[in-house]
C-alpha positions, -999 to +999 in steps of 0.1 A: -756-470-556-728-455-537-736-420-548-773-423-539-766-432-505-744-405-502-767-378-519-794-392-493-775-385-468-768-352-472-795-340-483-817-349-451-786-330-435-796-295-458-832-305-447-818-301-414-837-340-405-831-343-369-854-340-342-871-306-342-907-295-338-925-293-372-928-258-359-896-250-358-880-240-393-861-267-414-820-258-408-795-254-428-753-250-415-768-255-379-740-266-364-725-292-345-754-325-339-764-329-309-759-359-291-790-370-274-788-375-236-803-412-245-774-414-264-761-455-256-728-439-269-712-419-250-699-378-268-663-375-280-642-370-253-613-338-257-577-344-277-553-323-284-548-339-315-575-337-344-595-304-354-622-298-328-657-301-340-660-267-332-635-250-354-651-271-388-689-261-374-682-224-377-696-214-403-720-191-425-737-203-450-751-182-487-777-193-511-765-192-544-793-207-572-806-235-560-775-241-539-764-234-504-724-232-499-699-227-475-684-194-465-651-205-447-631-189-426-596-181-420-595-208-392-613-237-419-592-228-450-558-224-426-567-261-429-570-269-461-547-289-489-535-305-456-523-338-431-551-336-405-564-355-380-604-362-372-623-379-348-655-386-350-684-421-356-679-438-382-711-435-409-712-464-440-723-455-475-721-494-480-727-522-459-694-544-449-675-546-422-646-531-432-649-493-456-627-473-474-653-444-478-681-433-447-684-406-434-668-393-398-700-375-381-694-354-352-721-367-330-736-411-333-767-417-359-795-417-333-814-450-358-799-456-390-816-437-417-813-405-396-780-380-403-765-363-372-762-327-383-758-311-414-732-305-438-704-290-409-709-317-394-695-347-411-658-347-435-661-373-460-634-397-460-612-425-483-591-439-466-559-460-479-568-494-465-599-505-451-610-497-422-632-520-398-662-504-387-669-490-350-701-477-334-668-463-309-654-429-322-628-431-350-594-414-353-580-405-383-554-388-411-548-372-440-553-350-467-582-323-453-598-306-481-622-273-472-647-276-504-662-247-523-688-259-539-690-299-538-714-317-562-737-334-527-736-303-506-701-317-486-680-298-470-654-314-456-630-339-474-603-365-461-582-382-482-555-407-489-566-417-455-557-441-422-568-450-387-550-439-363-552-449-326 
């Protein structure tokens, strides 16, 4: 079930499942998600102790057969395999008040079935201990990975993560 939810979320993200006019081309690798001015949630506050989403979303992609693959810059590769802090909004992959596996996104979800941006605007997180689900932004710290060819279409992952206040 977890894999099915993750595949669905990433498929929708890669198709540019944000609100777009039908005449607009479908987006893949389009930068950060758009924070709706109608959102009841405030946008992320700037923090000097986290990796800025502008670094993660400044990415190009290439098509290889039937896959869209990221083309990382030095700024993203410099983060690979190092402890990093990421701030974002939780997108649970399972039901429950506490989460050990979730997506962290650059903008909040606008509905339960909508992904807020493409794969460059989300990070898969696996925590050491469960984190209480929150509609407010959270910060996690863990081993950051740049994913060159993830089977689920993800570009980034944080493992052995802990919640930071």
